[in-house]
Biotite code that builds the C-alpha atoms (Angstrom):
import biotite.structure as struc

atoms = struc.array([
    struc.Atom([-4.567, 10.174, 2.988], chain_id="A", res_id=1, res_name="UNK", atom_name="CA", element="C"),
    struc.Atom([-7.383, 10.632, 5.922], chain_id="A", res_id=2, res_name="UNK", atom_name="CA", element="C"),
    struc.Atom([-10.109, 8.167, 6.492], chain_id="A", res_id=3, res_name="UNK", atom_name="CA", element="C"),
    struc.Atom([-13.796, 9.870, 6.298], chain_id="A", res_id=4, res_name="UNK", atom_name="CA", element="C"),
    struc.Atom([-16.128, 7.194, 7.265], chain_id="A", res_id=5, res_name="UNK", atom_name="CA", element="C"),
    struc.Atom([-16.275, 3.791, 9.034], chain_id="A", res_id=6, res_name="UNK", atom_name="CA", element="C"),
    struc.Atom([-14.377, 0.775, 7.226], chain_id="A", res_id=7, res_name="UNK", atom_name="CA", element="C"),
    struc.Atom([-12.311, 3.081, 5.041], chain_id="A", res_id=8, res_name="UNK", atom_name="CA", element="C"),
    struc.Atom([-9.808, 1.529, 3.080], chain_id="A", res_id=9, res_name="UNK", atom_name="CA", element="C"),
    struc.Atom([-7.111, 3.651, 0.808], chain_id="A", res_id=10, res_name="UNK", atom_name="CA", element="C"),
    struc.Atom([-4.094, 2.532, -1.368], chain_id="A", res_id=11, res_name="UNK", atom_name="CA", element="C"),
    struc.Atom([-0.849, 4.662, -2.905], chain_id="A", res_id=12, res_name="UNK", atom_name="CA", element="C"),
    struc.Atom([-0.789, 2.526, -6.205], chain_id="A", res_id=13, res_name="UNK", atom_name="CA", element="C"),
    struc.Atom([2.427, 1.945, -8.469], chain_id="A", res_id=14, res_name="UNK", atom_name="CA", element="C"),
    struc.Atom([3.986, 0.263, -10.890], chain_id="A", res_id=15, res_name="UNK", atom_name="CA", element="C"),
    struc.Atom([0.839, 0.467, -12.696], chain_id="A", res_id=16, res_name="UNK", atom_name="CA", element="C"),
    struc.Atom([0.922, -1.472, -15.913], chain_id="A", res_id=17, res_name="UNK", atom_name="CA", element="C"),
    struc.Atom([-2.191, -1.495, -16.295], chain_id="A", res_id=18, res_name="UNK", atom_name="CA", element="C"),
    struc.Atom([-5.918, -1.704, -14.602], chain_id="A", res_id=19, res_name="UNK", atom_name="CA", element="C"),
    struc.Atom([-5.571, -5.525, -13.735], chain_id="A", res_id=20, res_name="UNK", atom_name="CA", element="C"),
    struc.Atom([-1.551, -5.318, -12.882], chain_id="A", res_id=21, res_name="UNK", atom_name="CA", element="C"),
    struc.Atom([-0.106, -2.979, -10.632], chain_id="A", res_id=22, res_name="UNK", atom_name="CA", element="C"),
    struc.Atom([1.297, -3.131, -6.752], chain_id="A", res_id=23, res_name="UNK", atom_name="CA", element="C"),
    struc.Atom([0.282, -1.106, -4.141], chain_id="A", res_id=24, res_name="UNK", atom_name="CA", element="C"),
    struc.Atom([0.286, -0.153, 0.066], chain_id="A", res_id=25, res_name="UNK", atom_name="CA", element="C"),
    struc.Atom([-3.219, -0.105, 1.371], chain_id="A", res_id=26, res_name="UNK", atom_name="CA", element="C"),
    struc.Atom([-4.187, 1.322, 5.375], chain_id="A", res_id=27, res_name="UNK", atom_name="CA", element="C"),
    struc.Atom([-7.230, -0.464, 6.285], chain_id="A", res_id=28, res_name="UNK", atom_name="CA", element="C"),
    struc.Atom([-9.771, 0.364, 8.847], chain_id="A", res_id=29, res_name="UNK", atom_name="CA", element="C"),
    struc.Atom([-11.419, -2.753, 10.270], chain_id="A", res_id=30, res_name="UNK", atom_name="CA", element="C"),
    struc.Atom([-13.903, -2.070, 13.470], chain_id="A", res_id=31, res_name="UNK", atom_name="CA", element="C"),
    struc.Atom([-10.655, -0.945, 15.877], chain_id="A", res_id=32, res_name="UNK", atom_name="CA", element="C"),
    struc.Atom([-8.000, -2.141, 14.203], chain_id="A", res_id=33, res_name="UNK", atom_name="CA", element="C"),
    struc.Atom([-5.788, -1.034, 11.653], chain_id="A", res_id=34, res_name="UNK", atom_name="CA", element="C"),
    struc.Atom([-3.665, -2.402, 8.878], chain_id="A", res_id=35, res_name="UNK", atom_name="CA", element="C"),
    struc.Atom([-1.222, -2.251, 6.441], chain_id="A", res_id=36, res_name="UNK", atom_name="CA", element="C"),
    struc.Atom([-0.410, -4.275, 3.545], chain_id="A", res_id=37, res_name="UNK", atom_name="CA", element="C"),
    struc.Atom([1.747, -4.354, 0.492], chain_id="A", res_id=38, res_name="UNK", atom_name="CA", element="C"),
    struc.Atom([0.751, -6.501, -2.282], chain_id="A", res_id=39, res_name="UNK", atom_name="CA", element="C"),
    struc.Atom([-0.283, -6.938, -6.348], chain_id="A", res_id=40, res_name="UNK", atom_name="CA", element="C"),
    struc.Atom([-3.050, -7.167, -8.637], chain_id="A", res_id=41, res_name="UNK", atom_name="CA", element="C"),
    struc.Atom([-2.342, -9.343, -11.960], chain_id="A", res_id=42, res_name="UNK", atom_name="CA", element="C"),
    struc.Atom([0.930, -11.340, -12.402], chain_id="A", res_id=43, res_name="UNK", atom_name="CA", element="C"),
    struc.Atom([4.703, -9.953, -12.524], chain_id="A", res_id=44, res_name="UNK", atom_name="CA", element="C"),
    struc.Atom([7.376, -11.646, -13.636], chain_id="A", res_id=45, res_name="UNK", atom_name="CA", element="C"),
    struc.Atom([5.608, -15.067, -12.670], chain_id="A", res_id=46, res_name="UNK", atom_name="CA", element="C"),
    struc.Atom([4.705, -14.276, -8.734], chain_id="A", res_id=47, res_name="UNK", atom_name="CA", element="C"),
    struc.Atom([0.620, -14.544, -8.802], chain_id="A", res_id=48, res_name="UNK", atom_name="CA", element="C"),
    struc.Atom([-1.757, -11.694, -7.370], chain_id="A", res_id=49, res_name="UNK", atom_name="CA", element="C"),
    struc.Atom([-2.163, -10.983, -3.674], chain_id="A", res_id=50, res_name="UNK", atom_name="CA", element="C"),
    struc.Atom([-1.699, -9.254, -0.483], chain_id="A", res_id=51, res_name="UNK", atom_name="CA", element="C"),
    struc.Atom([2.243, -10.108, 0.111], chain_id="A", res_id=52, res_name="UNK", atom_name="CA", element="C"),
    struc.Atom([2.889, -8.530, 3.596], chain_id="A", res_id=53, res_name="UNK", atom_name="CA", element="C"),
    struc.Atom([0.781, -7.379, 5.860], chain_id="A", res_id=54, res_name="UNK", atom_name="CA", element="C"),
    struc.Atom([0.731, -5.757, 9.410], chain_id="A", res_id=55, res_name="UNK", atom_name="CA", element="C"),
    struc.Atom([-1.446, -4.343, 12.269], chain_id="A", res_id=56, res_name="UNK", atom_name="CA", element="C"),
    struc.Atom([-1.502, -0.708, 12.434], chain_id="A", res_id=57, res_name="UNK", atom_name="CA", element="C"),
    struc.Atom([-3.646, 1.443, 14.992], chain_id="A", res_id=58, res_name="UNK", atom_name="CA", element="C"),
    struc.Atom([-5.705, 3.672, 12.648], chain_id="A", res_id=59, res_name="UNK", atom_name="CA", element="C"),
    struc.Atom([-8.406, 6.450, 13.438], chain_id="A", res_id=60, res_name="UNK", atom_name="CA", element="C"),
    struc.Atom([-11.326, 7.653, 11.434], chain_id="A", res_id=61, res_name="UNK", atom_name="CA", element="C"),
    struc.Atom([-10.432, 11.565, 10.902], chain_id="A", res_id=62, res_name="UNK", atom_name="CA", element="C"),
    struc.Atom([-6.413, 11.655, 11.370], chain_id="A", res_id=63, res_name="UNK", atom_name="CA", element="C"),
    struc.Atom([-4.133, 12.478, 8.252], chain_id="A", res_id=64, res_name="UNK", atom_name="CA", element="C"),
    struc.Atom([-1.591, 9.954, 7.413], chain_id="A", res_id=65, res_name="UNK", atom_name="CA", element="C"),
    struc.Atom([1.824, 10.220, 5.285], chain_id="A", res_id=66, res_name="UNK", atom_name="CA", element="C"),
    struc.Atom([2.501, 7.544, 4.009], chain_id="A", res_id=67, res_name="UNK", atom_name="CA", element="C"),
    struc.Atom([5.842, 7.058, 1.539], chain_id="A", res_id=68, res_name="UNK", atom_name="CA", element="C"),
    struc.Atom([6.978, 3.811, -0.644], chain_id="A", res_id=69, res_name="UNK", atom_name="CA", element="C"),
    struc.Atom([10.214, 3.212, -1.142], chain_id="A", res_id=70, res_name="UNK", atom_name="CA", element="C"),
    struc.Atom([10.817, 0.916, -4.311], chain_id="A", res_id=71, res_name="UNK", atom_name="CA", element="C"),
    struc.Atom([14.519, -0.674, -4.678], chain_id="A", res_id=72, res_name="UNK", atom_name="CA", element="C"),
    struc.Atom([16.281, -2.256, -8.029], chain_id="A", res_id=73, res_name="UNK", atom_name="CA", element="C"),
    struc.Atom([16.327, -5.543, -6.257], chain_id="A", res_id=74, res_name="UNK", atom_name="CA", element="C"),
    struc.Atom([12.404, -5.701, -5.981], chain_id="A", res_id=75, res_name="UNK", atom_name="CA", element="C"),
    struc.Atom([12.088, -4.548, -2.219], chain_id="A", res_id=76, res_name="UNK", atom_name="CA", element="C"),
    struc.Atom([9.153, -2.360, -1.253], chain_id="A", res_id=77, res_name="UNK", atom_name="CA", element="C"),
    struc.Atom([9.130, -1.103, 1.861], chain_id="A", res_id=78, res_name="UNK", atom_name="CA", element="C"),
    struc.Atom([6.062, 1.537, 3.549], chain_id="A", res_id=79, res_name="UNK", atom_name="CA", element="C"),
    struc.Atom([6.744, 4.416, 5.984], chain_id="A", res_id=80, res_name="UNK", atom_name="CA", element="C"),
    struc.Atom([3.789, 6.089, 7.891], chain_id="A", res_id=81, res_name="UNK", atom_name="CA", element="C"),
    struc.Atom([4.145, 9.747, 9.322], chain_id="A", res_id=82, res_name="UNK", atom_name="CA", element="C"),
    struc.Atom([7.965, 9.665, 8.692], chain_id="A", res_id=83, res_name="UNK", atom_name="CA", element="C"),
    struc.Atom([8.676, 6.110, 10.771], chain_id="A", res_id=84, res_name="UNK", atom_name="CA", element="C"),
    struc.Atom([12.089, 5.547, 11.470], chain_id="A", res_id=85, res_name="UNK", atom_name="CA", element="C"),
    struc.Atom([11.617, 1.823, 9.867], chain_id="A", res_id=86, res_name="UNK", atom_name="CA", element="C"),
    struc.Atom([9.089, 0.790, 7.360], chain_id="A", res_id=87, res_name="UNK", atom_name="CA", element="C"),
    struc.Atom([5.908, -0.373, 9.021], chain_id="A", res_id=88, res_name="UNK", atom_name="CA", element="C"),
    struc.Atom([5.301, -3.192, 5.954], chain_id="A", res_id=89, res_name="UNK", atom_name="CA", element="C"),
    struc.Atom([7.824, -4.983, 3.458], chain_id="A", res_id=90, res_name="UNK", atom_name="CA", element="C"),
    struc.Atom([8.413, -7.368, 0.890], chain_id="A", res_id=91, res_name="UNK", atom_name="CA", element="C"),
    struc.Atom([10.840, -8.371, -1.556], chain_id="A", res_id=92, res_name="UNK", atom_name="CA", element="C"),
    struc.Atom([9.390, -9.099, -4.877], chain_id="A", res_id=93, res_name="UNK", atom_name="CA", element="C"),
    struc.Atom([10.914, -11.646, -6.758], chain_id="A", res_id=94, res_name="UNK", atom_name="CA", element="C"),
    struc.Atom([11.054, -9.315, -9.734], chain_id="A", res_id=95, res_name="UNK", atom_name="CA", element="C"),
    struc.Atom([12.874, -6.382, -9.418], chain_id="A", res_id=96, res_name="UNK", atom_name="CA", element="C"),
    struc.Atom([11.190, -2.671, -9.454], chain_id="A", res_id=97, res_name="UNK", atom_name="CA", element="C"),
    struc.Atom([9.049, -2.532, -12.251], chain_id="A", res_id=98, res_name="UNK", atom_name="CA", element="C"),
    struc.Atom([7.888, 1.138, -14.144], chain_id="A", res_id=99, res_name="UNK", atom_name="CA", element="C"),
    struc.Atom([4.461, 2.367, -14.246], chain_id="A", res_id=100, res_name="UNK", atom_name="CA", element="C"),
    struc.Atom([2.617, 4.864, -13.652], chain_id="A", res_id=101, res_name="UNK", atom_name="CA", element="C"),
    struc.Atom([1.427, 5.502, -9.808], chain_id="A", res_id=102, res_name="UNK", atom_name="CA", element="C"),
    struc.Atom([-1.787, 6.779, -8.142], chain_id="A", res_id=103, res_name="UNK", atom_name="CA", element="C"),
    struc.Atom([-4.292, 6.681, -5.784], chain_id="A", res_id=104, res_name="UNK", atom_name="CA", element="C"),
    struc.Atom([-7.237, 4.376, -4.598], chain_id="A", res_id=105, res_name="UNK", atom_name="CA", element="C"),
    struc.Atom([-9.889, 5.266, -2.057], chain_id="A", res_id=106, res_name="UNK", atom_name="CA", element="C"),
    struc.Atom([-13.038, 3.690, -0.582], chain_id="A", res_id=107, res_name="UNK", atom_name="CA", element="C"),
    struc.Atom([-14.364, 6.347, 2.071], chain_id="A", res_id=108, res_name="UNK", atom_name="CA", element="C"),
    struc.Atom([-11.020, 7.814, 2.012], chain_id="A", res_id=109, res_name="UNK", atom_name="CA", element="C"),
    struc.Atom([-9.397, 11.052, 0.432], chain_id="A", res_id=110, res_name="UNK", atom_name="CA", element="C"),
    struc.Atom([-6.107, 11.879, -0.254], chain_id="A", res_id=111, res_name="UNK", atom_name="CA", element="C"),
    struc.Atom([-5.095, 15.276, 2.340], chain_id="A", res_id=112, res_name="UNK", atom_name="CA", element="C"),
])
């Protein structure tokens, strides 16, 4: 992912069932701080929509970020950035791994 302008955000989308039901790992730059969050849109197995886990992360405009997402069969999702050894953010969803499409969502950012 590459941030192009001020206040960009980009997400890797996975377990995409429809435009109203999917999970995501989002990178956002707000002012001088950055954030990585993991969440879902819509309800999956009784678990409501929303951000499930988030952490501050230093992000800069113009820099490329390699994001990888691991989805385990027990519902644990972990995101790593730039080949980090440990996940930057992780969360165990109540329902196990969901099948679905994967994609990219961006506002003032692009795939690099």
